N, C-alpha and C positions, 0 to 999 in steps of 0.2 A: 494701405488696404487693411481693414480690420480682420483679425483671425476669426475663423468660423468653426462650428461643429465641436465634436468631442475632442479632437486633437488640440484645440485651443484650451479647453478646460484642463487637459493633462499637462500643460506646459510644453507643448511641442511633441509629446508622445503620440504616435499614430493610434487611431481608434480601433485597430484590429486585435487588440488584446495581447500583443507580444511585448517582451521587454521587461524591465524591472518591476513594473506595476501589475504584472500578470497575476491572476488569482491562483491561490494554492488551495487544494481541497483539504479539509480537516479530516485526517485519517487517524482513528484512535488505535489502530493496530500498531504493534512494534515488531522489530526483528525478533526471531526466535519464538514467537507466539504459535501455539498449536491452533489451526483453524480447520473448518469443515466447509467444503464447497456446497452451496445450496442451490445453484443454478448453472446451466450450461452442460456441455458434453461430459464433463467430469463430476457431475452431481453425485454427492455421497462420499467422495474421496476426502481424506484428511491428510494434512501435512504441516510442515513447519515453514514459517515465513522466512524466505531468504533475503528479499529486499523489497523496498517500497518506493514507488515513484509518486510523490505527493503532487507533482504538477499534472500528471496524466490521470491520477486516481487509480493506479493499478498496483498489483502485488505479484511477486514471484514466489510460488510455493513449491517446495521440494517434492518431486515425483508427480506433480499435477500439471495438466495441460502440456504434455510432452509433444514436441514437434521434431521432425527430422531436418537437419541442417547439412546441406551439401557444401563441403569446403574443398577448394582447389589446393593441391600441394604447393608449398612455397619453401624450398630448401634454405633460402637465406634467413628465414625466420623460424626454422625448425618446425614448420607445420606439415604434418604427415598427409593430411587430406583424406577424403572419403565421406561417408555418411555418419554424422554424429547425432545423437538424440539429446535434446536439452529442453528445459522448461521455457514456456512462453508466459507472458504476463496475462493475468485475468483481472477483470474489474473488481475493485474492493467491495462493490455492492453485492457481488456473488459469493462472498465468504462470510462466515460467522466464527467468532472466537469460541474455543472449547474450554470449559472449566476443567478443574482437576478430575471431576467425575465423568468427563466426556460429554457434558450437556452443552449443545450449541446455544449461545446467548448473545444479546447485544451488549454493548459496553456503556456503562454509566460512570459517573464520578462521585466520590464522597470526600468531603474535607476531613482529614485526620489531623488531630492536634489542634492547638489554639494559639492565637497570637503569632509570634515570629516563627514558631516551629510548625505552623499549619502547612499542609501540602495536599495536593489533589491526588487521590489514589483511585486507580481504575477498579471498578467492581462489575460483576456480572449482573445484568438486569434481572435475569430469571431466578438466580439462586441467592444473589446478594453477597457471594463470596469474593474476596479480594483476588485480583488478577495479577497484581504486581509482585515480583519476587522480592523478598525482603533482603 
């Protein structure tokens, strides 16, 4: 019996988008970037990027989108228990990077150098200043 549909085209991979061929979202932010929240319940807040999930397209920002987490005590793992506050992830589309002057901007790229030494450097679209730490 001949193979059919998307699964056949992927060499046996199921058509539901999970597994090694799953798409990753191109996120231009990096850890330690200063960002400003432009949408959602924390609109206007600024913070430092703690981590990035490129598969889900979300970022964790220090002090932003705080949620209460109830944990049960577990003496064998030295977990005290109680109510702890921690950051929850927000969509990368709801944040913009801040330049050194505190201006929110989109991220572009500029080629620096020529030939073998050429590299892509991140620049702020609004001001044109470099965003990469040298």
